C-alpha positions as CSV (number, residue, x, y, z in Angstrom):
1,X,22.6,-11.4,7.9
2,X,24.5,-14.3,6.2
3,X,24.6,-16.3,3.0
4,X,24.3,-13.4,0.5
5,X,26.8,-13.7,-2.4
6,X,28.7,-10.4,-3.0
7,X,28.8,-10.5,-6.8
8,X,26.4,-11.4,-9.6
9,X,24.0,-10.0,-12.2
10,X,21.1,-10.8,-9.8
11,X,21.7,-7.6,-7.8
12,X,20.3,-5.5,-10.7
13,X,17.0,-7.4,-10.4
14,X,16.6,-6.6,-6.7
15,X,14.5,-3.7,-5.4
16,X,14.5,-2.1,-1.9
17,X,11.6,-1.8,0.4
18,X,10.5,1.8,0.5
19,X,8.0,1.6,3.3
20,X,9.2,1.4,7.0
21,X,10.1,-2.2,7.9
22,X,12.1,-4.2,10.4
23,X,14.7,-6.8,9.4
24,X,14.7,-10.1,11.3
25,X,16.6,-13.3,11.3
26,X,15.5,-16.7,12.6
27,X,17.2,-20.1,12.6
28,X,15.6,-23.3,11.4
29,X,15.5,-26.6,13.2
30,X,18.6,-27.7,11.2
31,X,20.5,-24.5,12.0
32,X,20.0,-22.5,8.8
33,X,19.7,-18.7,9.3
34,X,16.7,-17.3,7.5
35,X,16.5,-13.5,6.7
36,X,13.3,-11.6,6.5
37,X,11.5,-8.3,6.6
38,X,8.5,-7.3,8.8
39,X,6.1,-4.6,7.8
40,X,3.8,-3.9,10.7
41,X,2.2,-0.6,9.6
42,X,-1.3,-2.1,9.5
43,X,-1.3,-2.8,13.2
44,X,-3.5,-5.9,13.0
45,X,-3.4,-9.2,14.9
46,X,-3.3,-10.9,11.5
47,X,0.0,-11.3,9.6
48,X,0.5,-12.5,6.0
49,X,3.7,-14.4,5.3
50,X,5.0,-14.3,1.7
51,X,7.0,-17.2,0.4
52,X,8.8,-16.5,-2.9
53,X,9.5,-18.9,-5.8
54,X,12.6,-20.6,-7.1
55,X,15.5,-18.3,-8.1
56,X,13.7,-15.4,-6.5
57,X,14.0,-13.7,-3.1
58,X,12.2,-11.2,-0.8
59,X,13.8,-8.3,-2.9
60,X,13.4,-9.7,-6.4
61,X,11.7,-7.5,-9.0
62,X,8.0,-7.1,-8.1
63,X,8.1,-8.8,-4.7
64,X,8.8,-5.7,-2.5
65,X,5.9,-3.7,-4.2
66,X,3.6,-6.7,-3.8
67,X,4.5,-7.1,-0.1
68,X,4.1,-3.4,0.5
69,X,0.7,-3.5,-1.2
70,X,-0.4,-6.3,1.1
71,X,0.8,-4.3,4.1
72,X,-1.9,-1.7,3.4
73,X,-4.4,-4.3,4.7
74,X,-2.5,-6.5,7.1
75,X,0.9,-6.8,8.7
76,X,3.3,-8.7,6.4
77,X,6.5,-10.7,6.6
78,X,8.6,-11.7,3.6
79,X,11.7,-13.9,3.9
80,X,14.4,-15.6,1.8
81,X,14.3,-19.4,1.5
82,X,17.5,-21.2,2.3
83,X,20.0,-20.7,-0.5
84,X,18.3,-17.5,-1.7
85,X,19.0,-13.9,-1.1
86,X,20.4,-13.1,2.4
87,X,19.5,-16.5,4.0
88,X,22.1,-19.2,4.6
89,X,22.2,-22.8,3.5
90,X,21.5,-24.2,0.1
91,X,18.3,-24.6,-1.9
92,X,16.8,-28.1,-1.9
93,X,13.7,-27.2,-4.0
94,X,11.2,-28.0,-1.2
95,X,12.9,-31.0,0.5
96,X,13.9,-29.0,3.6
97,X,12.4,-25.6,2.9
98,X,9.4,-26.5,5.1
99,X,11.8,-25.9,8.0
100,X,12.3,-22.4,6.8
101,X,8.5,-21.7,6.8
102,X,8.2,-23.3,10.2
103,X,10.8,-21.0,11.7
104,X,9.1,-17.9,10.3
105,X,5.7,-19.0,11.4
106,X,7.0,-19.6,14.9
107,X,8.6,-16.2,14.9
108,X,5.3,-14.6,13.8
109,X,3.4,-16.4,16.6
110,X,6.0,-15.1,19.1
111,X,5.2,-11.6,17.9
112,X,1.7,-12.1,19.2
113,X,-0.2,-12.6,15.9
114,X,-3.5,-14.6,16.4
115,X,-4.0,-15.3,12.7
116,X,-1.2,-16.3,10.3
117,X,-2.0,-16.6,6.5
118,X,0.6,-18.1,4.2
119,X,0.9,-16.9,0.6
120,X,3.3,-18.7,-1.7
121,X,4.4,-18.3,-5.3
122,X,5.4,-21.1,-7.6
123,X,7.9,-23.3,-5.6
124,X,6.9,-21.3,-2.5
125,X,3.2,-22.2,-3.2
126,X,4.0,-25.9,-3.4
127,X,6.0,-25.7,-0.2
128,X,3.2,-23.8,1.5
129,X,0.7,-26.5,0.6
130,X,2.9,-29.2,2.1
131,X,3.5,-27.1,5.2
132,X,-0.2,-26.4,5.7
133,X,-0.8,-30.1,6.1
134,X,1.1,-30.0,9.4
135,X,-1.7,-29.5,11.9
136,X,-3.0,-26.0,12.6
137,X,0.1,-23.9,12.2
138,X,-1.5,-21.5,9.8
139,X,-5.0,-20.1,9.5
140,X,-5.2,-19.7,5.7
141,X,-3.3,-20.5,2.6
142,X,-3.1,-18.8,-0.8
143,X,-0.9,-19.9,-3.8
144,X,0.1,-18.0,-6.9
145,X,1.2,-20.1,-9.8
146,X,1.9,-23.2,-7.7
147,X,2.7,-26.6,-9.4
148,X,0.8,-29.7,-8.4
149,X,3.7,-32.0,-9.4
150,X,6.4,-32.4,-12.0
151,X,3.8,-33.2,-14.7
152,X,2.3,-29.7,-14.5
153,X,5.6,-28.2,-15.9
154,X,4.5,-27.2,-19.5
155,X,7.9,-27.4,-21.1
156,X,9.6,-30.9,-21.2
157,X,12.9,-29.2,-20.9
158,X,11.9,-27.3,-17.6
159,X,12.3,-30.4,-15.4
160,X,15.4,-31.5,-17.2
161,X,16.9,-28.0,-16.8
162,X,16.1,-28.0,-13.1
163,X,17.9,-31.3,-12.6
164,X,20.9,-30.1,-14.6
165,X,21.1,-27.0,-12.5
166,X,21.3,-29.0,-9.3
167,X,23.5,-31.8,-10.7
168,X,26.4,-29.9,-12.2
169,X,28.9,-27.3,-10.9
170,X,28.2,-25.1,-14.0
171,X,24.5,-25.0,-13.1
172,X,25.4,-24.0,-9.5
173,X,27.6,-21.2,-10.8
174,X,24.9,-20.0,-13.2
175,X,22.2,-19.9,-10.5
176,X,24.5,-18.0,-8.1
177,X,25.7,-15.4,-10.6
178,X,22.4,-14.9,-12.4
179,X,20.0,-15.1,-9.4
180,X,22.1,-15.2,-6.2
181,X,20.9,-18.7,-5.4
182,X,23.1,-21.4,-3.9
183,X,22.0,-24.9,-4.8
184,X,22.3,-28.2,-3.0
185,X,24.2,-30.8,-4.9
186,X,21.4,-33.4,-4.9
187,X,19.0,-33.5,-7.8
188,X,15.6,-32.4,-6.4
189,X,12.6,-34.6,-5.9
190,X,9.9,-32.3,-7.1
191,X,7.1,-32.0,-4.6
192,X,3.7,-33.4,-5.4
193,X,1.1,-31.1,-3.7
194,X,-1.7,-32.9,-5.5
195,X,-1.0,-35.9,-3.2
196,X,-1.4,-33.9,0.0
197,X,-3.8,-31.1,-0.7
198,X,-6.7,-33.1,0.8
199,X,-4.9,-32.9,4.2
200,X,-5.1,-29.1,4.3
201,X,-8.0,-28.1,6.6
202,X,-7.8,-24.3,6.4
203,X,-9.4,-21.9,3.7
204,X,-7.4,-22.1,0.5
205,X,-7.2,-19.7,-2.5
206,X,-5.6,-20.8,-5.8
207,X,-4.5,-18.0,-8.2
208,X,-3.0,-18.8,-11.5
209,X,-2.2,-16.9,-14.7
210,X,-4.1,-18.0,-17.9
211,X,-1.0,-17.5,-20.0
212,X,1.5,-19.2,-17.5
213,X,4.1,-20.7,-19.9
214,X,5.9,-22.6,-17.1
215,X,3.2,-24.2,-15.0
216,X,-0.1,-25.2,-16.6
217,X,-3.2,-23.5,-15.1
218,X,-4.7,-27.0,-15.0
219,X,-2.5,-27.5,-12.0
220,X,-4.5,-25.0,-10.1
221,X,-7.8,-26.6,-11.3
222,X,-6.6,-30.0,-10.2
223,X,-5.6,-28.7,-6.8
224,X,-8.9,-26.9,-6.4
225,X,-10.8,-30.0,-7.2
226,X,-9.1,-32.1,-4.6
227,X,-9.0,-29.4,-1.9
228,X,-11.4,-29.3,1.0
229,X,-13.9,-26.5,1.5
230,X,-13.7,-23.6,1.9
231,X,-11.8,-23.0,-1.3
232,X,-11.6,-20.5,-4.1
233,X,-10.0,-20.6,-7.5
234,X,-9.1,-17.7,-9.8
235,X,-7.4,-18.1,-13.2
236,X,-6.4,-14.6,-14.2
237,X,-6.9,-13.8,-17.9
238,X,-3.9,-12.8,-19.9
239,X,-1.4,-13.2,-17.1
240,X,1.8,-15.3,-17.0
241,X,3.7,-17.1,-14.3
242,X,4.2,-15.6,-10.8
243,X,5.9,-12.2,-11.2
244,X,3.1,-10.6,-13.5
245,X,0.6,-11.5,-10.7
246,X,2.6,-9.8,-7.9
247,X,0.7,-6.5,-8.1
248,X,-1.7,-4.3,-6.1
249,X,-4.7,-5.9,-7.7
250,X,-3.7,-9.4,-6.5
251,X,-2.8,-8.0,-3.1
252,X,-6.2,-6.5,-2.8
253,X,-7.9,-9.7,-3.9
254,X,-6.0,-11.7,-1.3
255,X,-6.8,-9.2,1.4
256,X,-10.5,-9.3,0.5
257,X,-10.3,-13.1,0.6
258,X,-8.6,-13.2,4.0
259,X,-11.4,-11.0,5.5
260,X,-14.1,-13.1,3.8
261,X,-12.9,-16.6,4.3
262,X,-10.3,-16.6,7.2
263,X,-11.5,-13.8,9.5
264,X,-15.3,-13.9,8.9
265,X,-15.3,-17.7,8.2
266,X,-17.8,-17.3,5.4
267,X,-18.9,-20.4,3.6
268,X,-19.9,-18.4,0.5
269,X,-17.4,-18.4,-2.4
270,X,-15.6,-15.1,-2.8
271,X,-16.4,-15.0,-6.5
272,X,-17.3,-17.4,-9.3
273,X,-14.1,-19.4,-10.1
274,X,-12.8,-19.3,-13.7
275,X,-11.8,-22.9,-14.1
276,X,-13.4,-22.8,-17.6
277,X,-10.7,-20.4,-18.7
278,X,-8.2,-23.2,-18.9
């Protein structure tokens, strides 16, 4: 594996995978090595691909437990975006990360999976929405705390801080030492999933924390309103951004949704959505 920095406080936030898994590496169309893990203990022809958020990775905090919880239902692959964890390259905050997803999806298809469901958190969710517009590469899409554009960032300093991180060498150093993330030097153009969600033609599930202090739950509502059927929305009471939602309960909900919407192709909503909670 390549790209992993050897020093930094970030290592104390990482957790190992305790269930049996296989490590893999793929290369993107622009030559970046992407590192991942493959849990195939469910033995199904459906695989769930988990795409983490910014400054996270496949081993970050609750991610391994969440991936392992998903693997009780379906085979699962989790990977590091470029510039994160054990992958090479530098993070572009969604500009080129779709190539990372493309390489992992192609690898999953090569393993013989008939159904591929993409689950993305925060930045990973925004990237997943954009990727899902590219034909029929995936069969289902779920997002957790995804933004719909820069306007959905609740703190006015969040977007400024993001740009400062990418623009200055001190920001690069802080991201690498604190989270093991290597940043591209170009200030990011924040993706606008709200402008492309109507081009997604697979079942979609939007999950968002009611108390998300970083991305407003209204982002999930707006995405839901513009998305095509079949679609489901769940605003989870008293939960924050991304990490608090990576638990066994969310994994079970996503698994239930996959069986209901993706495999059985039901047109009936999984459960009443909670848009009113926002």
